[in-house]
TORTI-528455 format. One record per residue: x, y, z negated of N, C-alpha, C in turn; residue in three letters. Coordinates in pm, whole numbers, padded with zeros to 5 digits, always signed. Layout:
REM residues N
XYZXYZXYZALA;...
This chain:
REM residues 73
-12276-05935+11752-12257-05861+11874-12374-05889+11969MET;-12427-05785+12027-12540-05798+12118-12491-05825+12259HIS;-12565-05906+12330-12530-05938+12468-12609-05849+12563GLN;-12558-05836+12684-12628-05755+12784-12754-05828+12831SER;-12848-05751+12880-12972-05807+12929-12946-05905+13044LEU;-12856-05869+13135-12824-05956+13248-12768-06090+13205GLY;-12678-06088+13108-12617-06213+13060-12723-06300+12989LYS;-12809-06238+12910-12914-06314+12842-13010-06377+12943LEU;-13047-06304+13046-13137-06358+13149-13072-06477+13219LYS;-12945-06465+13252-12873-06574+13319-12869-06698+13232THR;-12837-06682+13105-12831-06796+13012-12970-06859+12994GLU;-13073-06775+12982-13209-06825+12963-13255-06903+13085ALA;-13230-06849+13203-13271-06917+13326-13199-07051+13342ARG;-13070-07053+13310-12992-07177+13321-13047-07283+13226LYS;-13076-07245+13102-13129-07340+13004-13266-07392+13046SER;-13351-07304+13097-13485-07344+13140-13476-07438+13261ALA;-13387-07407+13352-13369-07492+13471-13319-07630+13431THR;-13232-07637+13332-13182-07766+13284-13294-07852+13226ASN;-13403-07790+13181-13518-07864+13129-13622-07890+13238ALA;-13586-07862+13364-13674-07891+13476-13770-07780+13514GLY;-13761-07665+13450-13852-07554+13478-13805-07474+13599HIS;-13899-07416+13671-13872-07326+13782-13922-07189+13741THR;-13831-07104+13699-13869-06976+13641-13895-06871+13748MET;-14000-06794+13726-14030-06681+13811-13943-06563+13770GLY;-13973-06444+13822-13893-06327+13789-13914-06282+13644PRO;-13814-06218+13590-13826-06161+13456-13901-06029+13463PHE;-13986-06006+13367-14055-05878+13351-13996-05813+13227HIS;-13946-05692+13241-13872-05625+13135-13956-05517+13069THR;-13945-05511+12937-14012-05408+12857-13906-05335+12777ILE;-13893-05206+12797-13801-05126+12716-13875-05083+12590LYS;-13813-05096+12478-13872-05056+12351-13817-04920+12310ARG;-13887-04851+12221-13842-04721+12173-13711-04734+12094ALA;-13693-04848+12032-13570-04873+11958-13461-04914+12056THR;-13347-04950+12007-13236-04993+12094-13254-05138+12134LYS;-13368-05168+12192-13406-05304+12223-13468-05312+12361ARG;-13433-05414+12434-13499-05444+12560-13539-05591+12554THR;-13665-05617+12587-13718-05753+12585-13762-05787+12727VAL;-13732-05907+12773-13774-05953+12905-13830-06094+12893ALA;-13928-06125+12977-13993-06256+12972-14014-06308+13114GLU;-14000-06439+13129-14026-06505+13257-14109-06630+13231ALA;-14192-06666+13328-14277-06784+13318-14236-06889+13420LEU;-14252-07015+13384-14230-07124+13477-14346-07122+13577CYS;-14314-07125+13706-14419-07118+13807-14496-07250+13820VAL;-14444-07357+13762-14511-07487+13770-14601-07515+13650LYS;-14554-07487+13528-14631-07525+13409-14670-07408+13319CYS;-14617-07288+13346-14655-07171+13267-14577-07151+13139GLY;-14479-07237+13110-14397-07220+12989-14319-07090+13004ALA;-14283-07028+12892-14215-06899+12899-14079-06903+12831TYR;-13995-06808+12871-13868-06782+12804-13862-06631+12784VAL;-13811-06590+12669-13801-06448+12636-13661-06417+12587GLN;-13609-06303+12628-13478-06258+12580-13494-06122+12512VAL;-13411-06098+12413-13415-05974+12335-13272-05927+12314ASP;-13240-05807+12362-13102-05757+12354-13062-05715+12214THR;-13159-05694+12126-13127-05650+11990-13233-05708+11895ASN;-13227-05839+11870-13329-05902+11787-13323-05851+11642PRO;-13435-05857+11571-13436-05816+11431-13350-05910+11347PRO;-13319-05871+11223-13242-05961+11135-13308-06099+11130PRO;-13228-06200+11138-13274-06339+11141-13354-06375+11266ASN;-13357-06285+11365-13424-06312+11491-13326-06381+11586GLY;-13377-06422+11702-13291-06487+11800-13300-06412+11933ILE;-13195-06420+12011-13192-06343+12135-13256-06414+12254ASP;-13262-06547+12254-13328-06623+12360-13423-06722+12295ILE;-13550-06717+12334-13650-06806+12274-13756-06840+12378SER;-13846-06928+12340-13959-06963+12425-13990-07110+12422GLY;-14110-07142+12473-14149-07283+12469-14084-07367+12579ASP;-14007-07306+12668-13932-07387+12767-13830-07475+12698VAL;-13789-07437+12577-13689-07515+12505-13748-07632+12430PHE;-13879-07635+12413-13942-07743+12338-13998-07854+12423GLY;-13993-07837+12556-14051-07941+12641-13993-07933+12781LYS;-13998-08046+12849-13958-08046+12989-14079-08003+13071THR;-14056-07961+13193-14164-07911+13277-14264-08023+13309CYS;-14391-07990+13294-14495-08089+13321-14560-08065+13458SER;-14509-07967+13531-14568-07932+13661-14505-08008+13766GLY;
C-alpha cells in the first residue's frame, strides 16, 4: 500500500530530526508515472532525505544519507 506524500514527508522529517538534522523545505517533483518524489536537505550539513509515493519493485519509500549519520553541522 502506498502512503500519501504528506505522511511520507512527516515521517522523513521526524526521522531526520531524531538524528540531529535540521531539514529545510521539501522540493517536490511530479513524475509522468503515478509517482511523486520529494527531497529535503539538512541546512547544517547538507545531508538529504528523499520520499517516493510509488517506489519501484524492491525500492523504498523513504531514503537518504540522513539515516546513515548524525548531523555534523
